[in-house]
N, C-alpha and C positions, 0 to 999 in steps of 0.2 A: 817655607820648607818644613816638611814633616820631621819632627824630632826623632821619630823611630827609624824611618827608612831613608831619610835625607833626600827625598825627591821633592820636586816642586809640582804643585797641581797642574800648572801649565804644561808640563812635560807629558801629561796624560790626556790633555784636552785638545781635540782636533781644532776646535774653534779658536784656540790660542796658539796654533802651530805645533801642537803636540801629537802624540800617537798613543792610543789606548794600549798598545803593545810595546811601549817604549823600553821596557825592561823585561827580562826573563829571570826566573829564580834559579838558584843552584843551591845545593845542600852540601855541607861538609861537617864532619865531626871533628872538633878540636879536642885532643886529649887533655890539654891544660884546662879548658872550660869544663870538661867532664870531671876531672879531678876536683875542681873547685865546687861543682854542684854536689858531688859525693860528700865532700867535707861539710858543705852547708847543711846536709841532713843531720849532722851532729851538733849544730848550733841550736841552743834552746829557743823555744818560742817565747814571746812575751818580753817583758822588761829585761830579763837576764841575758837575752840575746840581742838587744838593741845595740846598734853601733858596731857589732862584730864584723870585721872585714877579713876576708880570706884572700891571701896573696900567694903567688907562686914565687919561690926563690930557688936558684940553682942549688942542687944538693951539696955541692962542694962548699957553699957558703953557709950551710946550716950548722948551728952550734953542736948538734949531735953527730955530725959526720966524722968518722974516724980519721 
């Protein structure tokens, strides 16, 4: 199984019962992922940014929420 797309090579291979057009792509934009990527731009490069994880938390649970 491919670790990236989670398909199996046999699914694409006619000789193994698959179909080279077994899947089609679709595109969506996730606002949460977009926010994480935007925040990632502020993480320092190199050792000072190693291990930095960005997570989404509901606003009402954030300590600065009034």
